[in-house]
Every structure is written in structure tokens, then in C-alpha cells.
C-alpha positions in Angstrom: 47.0 96.1 95.4 48.1 98.8 92.9 46.4 102.2 93.6 44.7 100.7 96.6 48.0 101.0 98.6 47.1 103.6 101.2 49.9 105.8 102.5 49.0 104.7 106.0 50.3 101.2 105.3 53.4 102.2 103.4 56.7 101.8 105.2 60.4 101.4 104.9 62.5 98.8 106.6 66.0 100.1 107.0 68.8 97.6 107.5 71.4 97.9 110.2 74.3 97.4 109.8 74.6 99.0 106.4 77.1 101.3 104.7 80.7 102.0 105.7 82.8 99.1 107.1 85.9 99.7 109.1 88.2 99.1 106.1 86.4 101.6 103.9 86.2 104.2 106.7 90.0 103.8 107.2 90.8 104.1 103.5 88.7 107.2 102.9 90.1 108.8 106.0 93.6 108.0 104.7 93.1 110.0 101.5 91.4 112.9 103.4 94.2 113.1 106.0 96.9 112.8 103.3 95.3 115.7 101.4 95.2 117.8 104.6 98.7 116.8 105.8 100.7 116.9 102.5 98.4 119.0 100.3 97.0 118.2 96.8 97.5 116.4 94.6 97.5 113.0 96.3 97.6 110.2 93.8 95.4 107.1 94.4 96.0 103.8 92.5 92.6 102.5 91.4 89.4 103.7 93.1 90.1 104.0 96.8 86.8 102.2 97.5 84.2 101.1 94.9 81.9 104.0 95.2 81.2 106.6 92.5 80.2 109.4 95.0 83.3 108.9 97.3 85.7 109.0 94.3 84.0 112.1 92.9 84.1 113.9 96.3 87.8 113.1 96.8 88.6 114.2 93.3 87.1 117.6 94.0 89.4 117.9 97.0 92.5 117.1 95.0 92.9 113.4 94.8 94.0 112.1 91.4 92.9 108.5 90.6 95.1 106.5 88.3 94.9 103.0 86.9 98.6 102.1 86.9 101.5 103.0 89.1 103.5 104.4 86.2 100.9 107.2 85.8 102.1 108.7 89.1 104.9 111.3 88.7 108.3 110.2 90.2 108.7 111.2 93.8 104.9 111.8 94.4 102.7 110.4 97.1 100.5 107.4 96.1 97.8 105.7 98.2 97.0 102.1 97.5 93.3 101.3 97.6 91.4 99.3 100.2 91.3 96.3 97.8 95.1 95.6 98.1 97.8 95.3 95.5 100.2 92.6 94.4 103.9 92.7 95.5 104.9 93.8 92.0 103.0 97.0 92.5 105.1 97.8 95.6 108.2 97.2 93.4 106.9 99.5 90.7 106.4 102.2 93.3 109.9 101.8 94.7 111.3 102.0 91.1 109.6 105.4 90.6 110.7 106.6 94.0 107.1 107.1 95.1 106.1 107.7 98.7 103.4 105.1 99.3 100.6 104.9 101.8 99.0 101.5 101.9 95.3 101.7 102.6 94.7 98.0 102.0 92.0 96.7 104.4 93.6 94.7 107.1 91.1 91.8 106.4 92.4 91.7 102.8 96.0 91.8 104.1 95.1 88.7 106.2 94.1 86.8 103.0 97.4 87.9 101.3 99.3 86.5 104.3 97.3 83.2 104.1 98.2 82.9 100.4 101.9 83.5 101.1 101.9 80.8 103.9 100.0 78.2 101.8 102.3 78.8 98.9 105.4 78.5 101.1 104.1 75.0 102.1 103.7 74.3 98.3 99.9 74.0 98.3 97.8 74.6 95.3 95.5 77.5 96.4 92.0 77.7 95.1 91.0 81.3 95.3 87.2 81.7 95.2 86.4 85.1 93.7 85.4 87.2 90.7 87.8 87.3 87.8 89.2 90.8 87.2 88.2 92.2 90.6 91.1 94.2 92.1 91.1 92.2 95.3 91.5 89.0 93.4 94.3 90.4 91.3 96.2 91.6 94.4 95.8 88.3 96.3 96.8 86.3 93.2 99.9 88.4 92.8 101.2 87.1 96.2 101.7 83.6 94.8 100.8 83.5 91.0 102.3 80.1 90.4 100.1 78.5 93.2 96.8 80.3 92.9 93.9 79.1 90.7 90.8 81.3 90.5 87.4 79.5 91.1 84.5 81.8 90.1 81.6 80.2 91.9 80.3 76.6 92.2 80.0 76.2 88.4 83.7 76.7 88.0 84.7 73.8 90.3 84.8 71.2 87.5 87.4 73.3 85.6 90.0 73.2 88.5 93.2 71.3 87.9 95.8 70.8 90.7 99.2 69.2 90.9 98.5 67.1 94.0 94.9 66.6 95.2 96.4 65.9 98.7 97.9 69.4 99.0 95.0 71.8 98.2 93.8 74.8 100.2 91.0 77.4 99.5 90.9 81.1 100.2 88.3 83.7 99.1 87.7 87.3 98.2 86.3 89.1 101.2 83.1 90.4 99.6 81.3 87.4 98.2 77.9 85.9 98.8 78.3 83.8 102.0 75.9 81.1 100.8 77.4 80.8 97.3 80.9 80.6 98.8 79.8 77.7 101.1 78.3 76.0 98.1 81.6 76.4 96.2 83.7 75.0 99.1 81.3 72.1 99.4 81.7 71.3 95.7 85.5 71.7 96.0 85.6 69.4 99.0 83.7 66.7 97.0 86.5 66.8 94.4 89.3 67.3 96.9 88.5 65.6 100.2 91.8 66.7 101.8 91.0 70.4 101.0 92.5 72.7 103.7 90.5 75.6 105.1 91.9 79.1 105.8 92.8 79.6 109.4 89.7 81.8 109.7 86.9 82.7 107.3 88.0 85.1 104.6 84.6 86.7 103.9 84.8 89.8 106.1 82.5 90.5 109.0 80.9 93.5 107.2 80.0 91.5 104.1 78.4 88.8 106.3 76.6 91.2 108.5 75.1 93.2 105.7 73.9 90.0 104.0 72.4 88.7 107.3 70.5 92.0 107.7 69.1 91.8 104.2 68.0 88.2 104.6 66.0 89.1 107.7 64.4 92.0 105.9 63.8 90.6 102.4 60.9 88.3 103.2 59.0 91.2 104.7 59.4 93.5 101.7 58.2 93.6 98.1 61.1 95.8 97.0 64.6 96.2 98.3 66.7 99.2 97.2 70.5 98.7 97.7 72.5 101.9 97.6 75.9 101.2 96.0 77.9 101.2 92.8 77.8 98.6 90.1 81.6 97.8 90.5 81.1 97.1 94.2 81.1 93.4 94.7 79.5 93.4 98.1 76.7 95.8 97.0 75.9 93.7 94.0 75.7 90.6 96.2 73.2 92.3 98.5 70.8 92.6 95.5 71.2 88.9 94.8 70.7 88.0 98.5 67.5 90.1 98.7 66.0 88.3 95.7 67.0 84.9 97.0 65.4 85.5 100.4 61.9 86.6 99.5 62.0 90.1 98.1 59.9 90.3 94.9 62.2 92.8 93.4 65.6 94.4 94.3 67.7 97.1 92.6 71.1 98.8 93.0 71.3 102.6 92.8 74.1 105.1 93.4 71.7 107.9 94.1 67.9 108.4 94.8 67.4 110.0 91.4 68.1 106.5 89.8 65.1 104.9 91.5 62.3 104.3 89.0 58.9 105.2 90.3 57.5 102.2 88.4 59.3 99.9 91.0 56.8 101.2 93.7 53.7 99.9 91.9 51.7 97.9 94.5 54.5 98.0 97.0 53.7 98.6 100.7 57.1 97.8 102.2 60.4 98.9 100.8 63.6 97.5 102.3 66.7 99.8 102.2 70.3 99.0 102.7 73.7 100.0 101.4 77.0 98.4 100.5 80.1 98.7 102.6 81.6 101.6 100.6 78.5 103.9 100.8 78.4 107.1 102.8 75.1 107.3 104.8 74.2 110.7 103.2 73.3 108.7 100.1 71.0 106.4 102.1 69.4 109.5 103.7 68.7 110.8 100.1 66.9 107.6 99.3 64.8 107.8 102.5 63.9 111.4 101.7 62.9 110.4 98.1 60.7 107.6 99.5 59.1 109.8 102.1 58.0 112.3 99.4 56.1 109.4 97.9 54.3 108.3 101.0 56.9 106.0 102.5 57.7 108.1 105.5 57.4 105.4 108.2 60.9 104.0 108.7 61.7 101.1 111.0 65.3 100.2 111.5 66.0 96.5 111.6 69.2 95.8 113.6 70.4 92.2 113.1 73.9 92.6 114.7 75.9 95.3 116.3 79.1 96.4 114.7 82.0 98.0 116.7 84.9 97.2 114.4 87.6 100.0 114.0 91.0 99.8 112.3 94.0 102.0 113.0 95.2 104.3 110.2 98.0 103.0 107.9 101.4 103.0 109.7 102.9 105.4 107.2 100.3 108.1 108.3 100.5 107.3 112.0 104.3 107.6 111.9 104.0 111.1 110.3 101.1 112.3 112.4 103.0 111.6 115.6 105.7 114.1 114.5 103.2 116.9 113.7 99.8 116.3 115.3 96.9 117.3 113.0 
């Protein structure tokens, strides 16, 4: 096709749902409201959500991001990120007399509670997830003696448990749905008595965004996913796009990172964004594409999302006293 691609045919398929999930929306709002209510600086342990732009914007408003609890001055306010923390982090914060606001996504908290419950029943817990990811570190910290990390189907052969009759699985909330099913299938072949979590751990937003990309991918030659490289759910969207028919797929934080060479011979570009991405970044990508002849945008809605989460109780308690 190459230079023959007339602008009349060029178009963009825009995935819906995309971008912010309820947990991210809640976490970002938590930092914004804390800054308004208590004034800067507000300390945040780890990146509040895995997005370069969000972190930079909040830093400009007076948020200070730290890697470890001990970097927060005694007595200050610290927000825990959406990915959750291990119980030991709460202990560290108490030891430093910090005022904590826990912005852990409620769907991550659900997985923590499942881990505590299975550990209390003395199960070996096989946690499907990516080594080193903050969510995995937090969940593992709930029952370190019971939890074994399983990093995809290829890792199943390495699993050792005390009693194959008492094994359960849990997962990180932001994985590939298909790969996780494959991992569980392989685990069940090794451990036929494998217990499932009470409900699926991969969150609604991760599943919905993957479903939308699957629908779109076969109709596109190129998929652009807006998101940061440390965002697990964003990286998965690129993989899912390639697995389901897109010739090419790339992850970008900003429109300026798109390489024009990717557009060679492309008539249809799919666009979506990870669950921690503000929509203004997607609009920037659409504007960039429009300037290059891809002005015709069709939104593909695969499922409607209406999920909302209440703010963390520490904020709600305080906001009731002095309405903002």
C-alpha cells in the first residue's frame, strides 16, 4: 500500500473503555484532595499510579514521591499508592508516627484479604504475577511464609509446595487474562486439588481494556497504547493487540514518542490507553494522528463501565468535619 494510502481511507479506531479505572481515579483524587486539605508537601510512598505524567503533575503541585517509608519525615502525612503495601509498611509508618492515608485500590485489598484467609487455613498460595511489581510485593507481605510467586505458565514447573492437597492460587490484578488462564490450567494439571479464589483477581478494568483491544486489533495494522513502561496493564495491552491480529503495536507516554515510520502503509490505527492514563494524553495522540491524515475517529465500545470507589476512610473522616 505505502504511499498509495489515500487520506480518505485513513482512520482511527478508539477503544472504549480505556484510561482511568476506578482505583486510579480514587488514588489520584486522594493525593489532590490531601494537597488541598492539608497543604504541601504530601509524601507518597512509591508512584501513586504507574504513569509518568500523573506523577510529574502531582510533583508540580507539591507531592513528594519516596521509595521507602523511612524517607518520610517523622509526623508527616504519607499516602500509600494504589498498588498496596505489605503489613510491615504500616508498622514502619506507625514507628515514625506518620499520618497515613491508604489509597490502595479496593480490588487489590480484596486479594490481600484472600491471601490472609488462605494462609490462616494453612494453604500454600501460588501467586501469579510479575516479580518485583509493587502489587506482588504488597500481597506477598501478607503471608510471606505461605506465598510462592508464579511468573507465567513457564514458571509452573518450578513450584514446590508442602502438601499438594492444600494449594490455592491468587493473582496480580493487572495481568493478561489469557496468560493467567493458561497458568492456572498448568497449575491445575500439577495440583488437581488447586483451590480458586472466591472471585477472579484480575480486575474488571484490566479485563475490559483487554477485551476492547481484542475486538479492535484484527481491524487495525497498528495499535498505539498510551501508557508508561512500568504499568503492567498497559504493557499487557500491547501484547494482547499483537496476539489478536494487529501487525504492530507500541507503548507511548506522549504523542511525541510516536515514530512516523510506524504509519507506513497503515490505513487503520487502533488507539487505547492503560488504566492509569489521563485522557488528555489520548487526545494528544488523536491530534497528532489527525495532523497526519488520520482524522476520522470511530469509537469502539465493547462494554460499559460504571464502577466508582469511595475515597479512603481517613480522608472521608476528615472531610466530614470540614467540607471542602
